[in-house]
C-alpha positions as CSV (number, residue, x, y, z in Angstrom):
1,M,1.5,6.0,-14.7
2,I,1.9,4.3,-11.4
3,P,5.5,4.6,-10.1
4,K,7.5,1.4,-9.5
5,G,9.4,0.6,-6.4
6,L,13.1,1.1,-6.0
7,H,14.0,-2.5,-6.7
8,V,12.5,-3.1,-10.2
9,N,15.4,-5.4,-11.0
10,R,13.9,-7.9,-8.6
11,L,10.8,-8.1,-10.9
12,N,12.8,-9.6,-13.7
13,P,11.6,-13.2,-14.4
14,A,15.2,-14.4,-14.2
15,A,15.4,-13.1,-10.6
16,D,12.9,-15.8,-9.5
17,N,10.8,-13.6,-7.2
18,P,7.3,-14.6,-8.2
19,R,5.7,-13.3,-5.0
20,E,7.3,-9.9,-5.5
21,V,6.1,-9.8,-9.1
22,E,2.6,-10.7,-8.0
23,F,2.5,-8.2,-5.1
24,T,3.7,-5.5,-7.5
25,A,1.1,-6.5,-10.1
26,Q,-1.7,-6.3,-7.5
27,W,-0.6,-2.9,-6.3
28,E,-0.6,-1.6,-9.9
29,T,-3.9,-3.2,-10.6
30,K,-5.6,-1.7,-7.5
31,N,-4.2,1.7,-8.2
32,K,-5.6,1.8,-11.8
33,H,-9.1,1.9,-10.3
34,V,-8.6,3.9,-7.1
35,D,-5.8,6.1,-6.0
36,L,-5.0,4.1,-2.8
37,L,-2.4,6.5,-1.4
38,D,-4.7,9.5,-1.9
39,A,-7.4,7.5,0.0
40,L,-4.9,6.5,2.8
41,F,-3.6,10.1,3.1
42,S,-7.2,11.5,3.4
43,V,-9.2,11.8,6.5
44,P,-12.9,12.2,6.0
45,C,-14.3,14.7,8.3
46,Y,-18.1,14.9,8.4
47,L,-18.4,16.8,11.7
48,K,-19.6,20.4,11.4
49,D,-17.5,21.3,14.5
50,P,-13.8,21.7,13.4
51,D,-12.7,21.4,17.1
52,R,-14.3,18.0,17.4
53,C,-13.0,17.0,13.9
54,G,-9.5,18.0,14.5
55,H,-9.1,19.5,11.0
56,D,-10.2,22.7,9.3
57,T,-13.3,21.8,7.4
58,S,-13.8,25.2,5.6
59,N,-12.6,23.8,2.3
60,G,-14.7,20.6,2.4
61,P,-15.0,17.3,4.3
62,I,-11.8,15.6,3.2
63,K,-8.5,16.7,4.8
64,R,-4.9,15.6,4.1
65,P,-3.1,16.2,7.4
66,L,0.2,15.2,5.7
67,G,-0.3,17.2,2.6
68,D,-0.8,16.0,-1.0
69,V,0.6,12.7,-2.1
70,T,4.0,13.1,-3.8
71,K,5.9,11.0,-6.3
72,R,8.3,10.0,-3.5
73,D,5.3,8.8,-1.4
74,R,4.2,6.7,-4.3
75,V,7.6,5.1,-4.9
76,V,8.0,4.4,-1.2
77,A,4.5,2.7,-1.1
78,A,5.3,0.6,-4.2
79,T,8.6,-0.4,-2.7
80,I,7.0,-1.5,0.6
81,F,4.2,-3.4,-1.3
82,Q,6.8,-5.2,-3.4
83,W,8.8,-6.0,-0.2
84,L,5.8,-7.7,1.3
85,G,6.2,-10.3,-1.4
86,S,9.9,-10.9,-0.7
87,D,11.1,-13.7,1.6
88,C,11.6,-11.2,4.4
89,G,8.3,-9.4,3.8
90,I,6.2,-12.5,3.6
91,D,7.8,-13.9,6.8
92,A,6.9,-10.7,8.6
93,V,3.3,-11.1,7.4
94,R,3.3,-14.8,8.4
95,Q,4.6,-14.0,11.9
96,S,2.1,-11.1,12.4
97,L,-0.8,-13.2,11.2
98,A,0.3,-16.2,13.4
99,R,0.2,-13.9,16.5
100,C,-3.4,-13.2,15.6
101,G,-4.3,-16.9,15.1
102,Y,-4.0,-17.0,11.2
103,R,-1.7,-18.7,8.8
104,I,-0.8,-18.5,5.2
105,E,-0.9,-21.7,3.2
106,K,0.4,-22.3,-0.3
107,T,-2.2,-23.9,-2.5
108,D,-1.8,-26.0,-5.7
109,D,-4.3,-23.8,-7.5
110,V,-1.6,-21.6,-9.1
């Protein structure tokens, strides 16, 4: 089971937060196929020389410098992903993209 974020009450249809609901659904869908946090916490290290790699490669080529992914890590990630769909989160995304020359536009395709 993929842990939910801290504010699941905001995913209630009566709460009228459709972006948060969709961002949460996307996070859950993506994590059904690939453990995204495990991938993000992993550092592939294909160099034979551990000094050049920066990690001990004696147990294999994949290292987790921060340790294994915990349930807390998963809840924090789910909360952040949900937040991206909130008014504050989407505004931060819009502003960041605008500084890079992009913009988000709402379509009528929904």
